[in-house]
C-alpha positions as CSV (number, residue, x, y, z in Angstrom):
1,M,62.8,-79.3,-40.8
2,V,60.5,-77.7,-38.2
3,Q,59.3,-74.2,-39.1
4,T,57.9,-71.7,-36.6
5,F,55.4,-69.0,-37.3
6,Q,52.7,-66.8,-35.6
7,R,49.1,-67.3,-36.7
8,T,46.4,-64.7,-35.7
9,L,42.9,-66.2,-35.5
10,P,39.5,-64.5,-36.2
11,N,38.9,-64.4,-32.4
12,G,41.9,-62.2,-32.0
13,I,44.2,-64.8,-30.4
14,T,47.6,-65.3,-31.9
15,L,49.1,-68.8,-31.6
16,S,52.9,-69.4,-32.0
17,C,53.2,-72.6,-34.0
18,R,55.7,-75.3,-35.1
19,A,55.0,-77.1,-38.3
20,T,56.3,-79.5,-40.9
21,G,55.0,-80.8,-44.2
22,E,53.4,-79.3,-47.2
23,P,50.3,-77.1,-46.7
24,G,47.3,-78.7,-48.2
25,R,48.2,-82.2,-47.2
26,P,46.0,-84.1,-44.6
27,L,46.3,-82.2,-41.4
28,M,47.7,-83.6,-38.1
29,V,47.5,-81.3,-35.1
30,F,49.5,-81.9,-31.8
31,L,48.4,-80.3,-28.5
32,H,50.8,-80.1,-25.5
33,G,50.0,-79.8,-21.8
34,F,51.5,-78.3,-18.7
35,P,54.3,-77.3,-18.0
36,E,55.3,-77.9,-21.6
37,A,55.1,-76.3,-25.0
38,A,54.8,-77.2,-28.7
39,F,58.5,-78.0,-29.1
40,I,58.0,-81.4,-27.3
41,W,56.3,-82.6,-30.5
42,D,59.2,-81.9,-32.9
43,P,60.3,-85.6,-33.4
44,L,56.7,-86.5,-34.3
45,L,56.2,-83.5,-36.5
46,E,59.3,-84.5,-38.5
47,Y,58.2,-88.2,-38.5
48,F,54.7,-87.8,-39.9
49,A,55.7,-85.2,-42.5
50,Q,57.8,-87.8,-44.3
51,P,56.1,-89.4,-47.3
52,E,56.7,-92.9,-46.0
53,H,54.8,-92.0,-42.8
54,G,51.9,-90.3,-44.4
55,G,53.3,-87.0,-45.7
56,Y,51.0,-85.0,-43.4
57,R,50.9,-81.3,-42.8
58,C,51.8,-81.3,-39.1
59,I,51.1,-78.4,-36.8
60,A,51.8,-78.0,-33.0
61,P,50.5,-74.8,-31.6
62,N,51.5,-73.4,-28.3
63,L,48.2,-73.1,-26.5
64,R,47.0,-69.7,-25.5
65,G,48.9,-68.7,-22.4
66,F,52.1,-70.6,-23.3
67,E,55.4,-69.6,-25.0
68,K,54.8,-66.7,-27.4
69,S,51.0,-67.3,-27.9
70,S,48.5,-64.7,-26.7
71,A,48.2,-64.8,-22.9
72,P,45.1,-63.1,-21.7
73,T,45.4,-62.2,-18.0
74,E,41.7,-63.0,-17.2
75,V,41.1,-66.4,-15.7
76,E,37.9,-66.8,-17.7
77,A,39.8,-66.5,-21.0
78,Y,41.0,-70.1,-20.4
79,K,37.6,-71.9,-20.3
80,A,37.6,-75.0,-22.4
81,P,35.2,-73.8,-25.2
82,L,37.6,-70.9,-25.9
83,M,40.6,-73.2,-26.1
84,I,38.7,-75.5,-28.4
85,Q,37.7,-72.5,-30.5
86,D,41.4,-71.7,-30.9
87,I,42.1,-75.2,-32.3
88,A,39.1,-75.1,-34.7
89,Q,40.1,-71.7,-36.0
90,L,43.7,-72.7,-36.5
91,A,42.6,-75.7,-38.5
92,A,40.4,-73.5,-40.6
93,T,43.5,-71.4,-41.6
94,E,45.0,-74.6,-43.1
95,S,42.1,-75.7,-45.3
96,A,38.6,-74.6,-46.5
97,S,37.1,-77.6,-44.7
98,G,39.0,-77.0,-41.5
99,K,39.1,-80.7,-41.0
100,I,41.8,-82.3,-38.8
101,D,42.7,-85.8,-40.0
102,T,44.3,-86.8,-36.8
103,L,44.4,-84.9,-33.5
104,V,47.1,-86.0,-31.1
105,A,47.1,-84.6,-27.5
106,H,48.7,-85.0,-24.1
107,D,47.8,-83.7,-20.6
108,W,45.9,-80.4,-20.8
109,G,46.0,-80.6,-24.6
110,G,44.0,-83.8,-24.2
111,A,41.3,-82.1,-22.2
112,F,40.7,-79.8,-25.2
113,A,41.1,-82.6,-27.7
114,W,38.3,-84.6,-25.9
115,G,36.2,-81.5,-26.0
116,F,36.9,-80.9,-29.7
117,A,36.1,-84.5,-30.6
118,N,32.7,-84.2,-28.8
119,A,31.7,-80.8,-30.1
120,L,33.0,-81.0,-33.6
121,P,33.1,-84.6,-34.7
122,G,32.5,-83.7,-38.3
123,Q,35.8,-81.8,-38.4
124,L,37.9,-84.7,-37.0
125,G,38.9,-88.0,-38.5
126,K,40.8,-89.7,-35.7
127,L,41.7,-88.9,-32.1
128,V,44.9,-89.9,-30.2
129,I,45.1,-89.2,-26.4
130,I,48.3,-89.7,-24.4
131,N,47.8,-89.7,-20.7
132,S,44.9,-87.3,-20.5
133,P,41.7,-88.2,-18.7
134,H,38.3,-88.2,-20.3
135,P,36.1,-85.8,-18.4
136,G,33.6,-88.5,-17.5
137,T,36.0,-90.9,-15.9
138,F,38.0,-88.0,-14.3
139,A,34.9,-86.6,-12.7
140,R,34.0,-90.0,-11.4
141,E,37.5,-90.7,-10.0
142,L,37.9,-87.2,-8.4
143,T,34.5,-87.9,-6.7
144,N,35.0,-91.5,-5.6
145,S,38.7,-92.4,-5.5
146,A,40.8,-91.3,-2.6
147,E,43.9,-92.3,-4.5
148,Q,43.1,-90.1,-7.5
149,Q,42.1,-87.2,-5.2
150,K,45.5,-87.5,-3.6
151,A,47.3,-87.8,-6.9
152,S,45.5,-84.6,-8.2
153,A,46.1,-82.5,-5.1
154,Y,48.9,-80.6,-6.8
155,M,46.3,-78.9,-9.0
156,N,45.3,-76.8,-6.0
157,F,48.9,-75.5,-5.6
158,L,49.0,-74.6,-9.3
159,A,45.7,-72.7,-8.9
160,H,47.1,-70.6,-6.0
161,P,47.0,-66.8,-6.7
162,K,50.8,-66.7,-6.4
163,A,51.6,-70.0,-8.1
164,E,53.5,-68.5,-11.0
165,A,55.8,-66.5,-8.7
166,M,56.5,-69.5,-6.5
167,L,57.2,-71.7,-9.5
168,A,59.7,-69.2,-11.0
169,E,61.8,-68.9,-7.8
170,D,65.4,-70.1,-7.8
171,D,65.6,-71.1,-11.4
172,Y,62.2,-72.9,-11.3
173,K,63.3,-75.2,-8.5
174,R,59.6,-76.3,-8.0
175,M,59.2,-77.1,-11.7
176,W,61.9,-79.6,-12.4
177,P,60.5,-82.2,-9.9
178,F,57.4,-82.4,-12.0
179,F,59.5,-84.2,-14.6
180,L,61.9,-86.2,-12.3
181,L,59.8,-87.4,-9.4
182,M,57.9,-90.1,-11.2
183,K,60.1,-93.1,-11.4
184,A,63.6,-94.3,-12.3
185,G,65.5,-92.4,-9.7
186,A,66.5,-88.8,-9.1
187,D,67.3,-88.2,-12.8
188,G,64.1,-89.7,-14.2
189,F,64.8,-91.4,-17.5
190,G,67.7,-89.2,-18.5
191,W,65.9,-87.1,-21.1
192,L,65.9,-83.9,-19.2
193,T,69.3,-82.7,-20.4
194,D,70.8,-79.3,-20.0
195,A,69.7,-78.5,-23.6
196,V,66.1,-79.5,-22.9
197,K,66.1,-77.5,-19.7
198,D,67.1,-74.5,-21.7
199,Q,64.2,-75.0,-24.0
200,Y,61.9,-75.1,-21.0
201,R,63.4,-72.0,-19.4
202,E,62.8,-70.1,-22.6
203,V,59.1,-71.1,-22.5
204,W,58.7,-70.4,-18.8
205,N,60.5,-67.1,-19.0
206,A,57.7,-65.9,-21.3
207,G,55.4,-66.2,-18.4
208,L,53.4,-68.9,-16.4
209,T,50.2,-67.0,-15.6
210,G,48.3,-68.4,-18.6
211,A,49.4,-72.0,-17.7
212,C,48.3,-71.5,-14.1
213,N,45.0,-70.0,-15.2
214,L,44.1,-73.4,-16.6
215,Y,44.1,-74.8,-13.1
216,R,42.3,-71.7,-11.7
217,V,39.5,-71.9,-14.2
218,T,38.7,-75.6,-14.0
219,P,36.2,-77.0,-11.5
220,M,37.7,-80.4,-11.9
221,K,40.0,-80.3,-8.9
222,P,39.9,-82.2,-5.6
223,A,38.9,-80.5,-2.4
224,V,41.4,-78.4,-0.6
225,P,42.2,-80.0,2.9
226,G,40.0,-78.3,5.5
227,Q,37.5,-76.9,3.0
228,P,34.2,-78.3,1.9
229,A,34.2,-81.0,-0.7
230,A,34.8,-79.8,-4.2
231,Q,31.7,-79.6,-6.5
232,I,32.9,-81.8,-9.4
233,P,30.6,-81.1,-12.4
234,M,28.8,-84.1,-13.8
235,L,28.3,-83.3,-17.5
236,P,25.3,-84.7,-19.4
237,R,26.1,-87.8,-21.4
238,E,25.8,-86.0,-24.8
239,R,28.7,-83.8,-23.7
240,L,30.9,-86.8,-23.1
241,V,30.4,-89.2,-26.0
242,I,33.2,-89.4,-28.6
243,N,32.1,-90.8,-32.0
244,V,35.4,-90.8,-33.9
245,P,38.0,-93.6,-33.8
246,T,40.1,-93.0,-30.7
247,F,43.4,-94.4,-29.5
248,V,44.4,-93.9,-25.9
249,F,48.1,-94.4,-25.2
250,W,48.6,-94.7,-21.4
251,A,51.9,-94.8,-19.6
252,L,51.2,-96.8,-16.4
253,D,53.7,-95.2,-14.1
254,D,52.0,-91.8,-14.3
255,A,51.9,-90.6,-10.7
256,A,49.3,-87.9,-11.3
257,L,46.8,-89.8,-13.5
258,L,46.1,-93.3,-12.3
259,P,45.1,-96.3,-14.4
260,G,41.6,-96.2,-12.8
261,L,40.8,-93.4,-15.2
262,L,40.7,-95.9,-18.0
263,E,37.9,-98.0,-16.4
264,G,34.6,-97.6,-18.1
265,L,36.1,-95.4,-20.9
266,E,34.5,-97.6,-23.6
267,D,31.1,-96.5,-22.4
268,Y,31.8,-93.0,-23.7
269,V,34.0,-93.9,-26.6
270,P,32.5,-96.7,-28.7
271,K,35.4,-96.8,-31.3
272,L,38.1,-97.2,-28.7
273,E,41.6,-98.7,-28.6
274,I,43.7,-98.6,-25.5
275,K,47.5,-99.3,-25.3
276,K,48.9,-99.5,-21.8
277,V,52.6,-98.9,-21.6
278,P,54.6,-100.2,-18.5
279,N,57.8,-98.6,-17.4
280,A,56.8,-95.2,-18.7
281,T,55.6,-92.1,-17.0
282,H,53.5,-89.0,-17.8
283,W,56.4,-87.7,-19.9
284,I,56.3,-90.7,-22.3
285,V,56.5,-88.3,-25.3
286,H,60.0,-87.4,-24.1
287,E,60.9,-90.9,-22.9
288,Q,59.8,-93.0,-25.9
289,P,59.2,-90.7,-29.0
290,E,59.9,-93.5,-31.5
291,N,57.4,-95.9,-29.7
292,V,54.8,-93.2,-29.6
293,A,55.2,-92.4,-33.3
294,R,55.0,-96.1,-34.3
295,E,51.9,-96.7,-32.2
296,I,50.1,-93.7,-33.7
297,E,51.1,-94.7,-37.2
298,A,49.8,-98.2,-36.6
299,F,46.5,-96.8,-35.3
300,I,46.1,-94.5,-38.3
301,G,46.7,-97.5,-40.6
302,R,43.9,-99.4,-38.9
303,N,41.4,-96.6,-39.2
């Protein structure tokens, strides 16, 4: 059964969390993205807490700015090093070593998971990334690929000063298409039921400013039409290399993050496995939770 709690960190941030499994067991941490929240991981939390699937201590925090977690109003409070610090400090509340056995992340959560794995490899055993671009390949594609620039243009809307107000209008009428306009017709794959919509409304009613601040603070956005080309940062190689076993699970019908982002990934991630999934979109955690769980479990068994 999934438990919920608030955890205040040494840096003063409080994260609302969902968890299963016995404290003291090997730790799995699950990081969500936009416009989601920790509840999306419930099936995986329950799966991996079971003894036959590893008996892990599983925690899914709501990132700062989401649901009932602390939501600083300052844009600068959402810089990646601070988000990574939240995850490291959360892990340290679970064990003296602060080590995460397996870090699983999607979308924006993946951005911080890539950063965690690079900055703190000694505190991480294995990394699982679900449709979240590595900063090296993302910078390259935003610079060189017209297709990825077009696919990422929505980021500029979400960075608009009034984005949260526009997103909240008319029962979030601009939010639901994020889920539905990928593939499989007007109703997507059918997972966005009324009950799931209510879960999202509860999260979004708590506020969207923190989530939008992620788009405001990042320099990794395409140029706004009619304005000078965006200055996409090219990080030094030592900030990009990942030296832990890494499994990248990629739904091929993701309309926002194109498969070109996988090209050359092995140059940054020597211990890399990639699983490409056809007939699945950016929301594969909702669409195929059993498949996602099985693939992660198989990866853990190999490493």
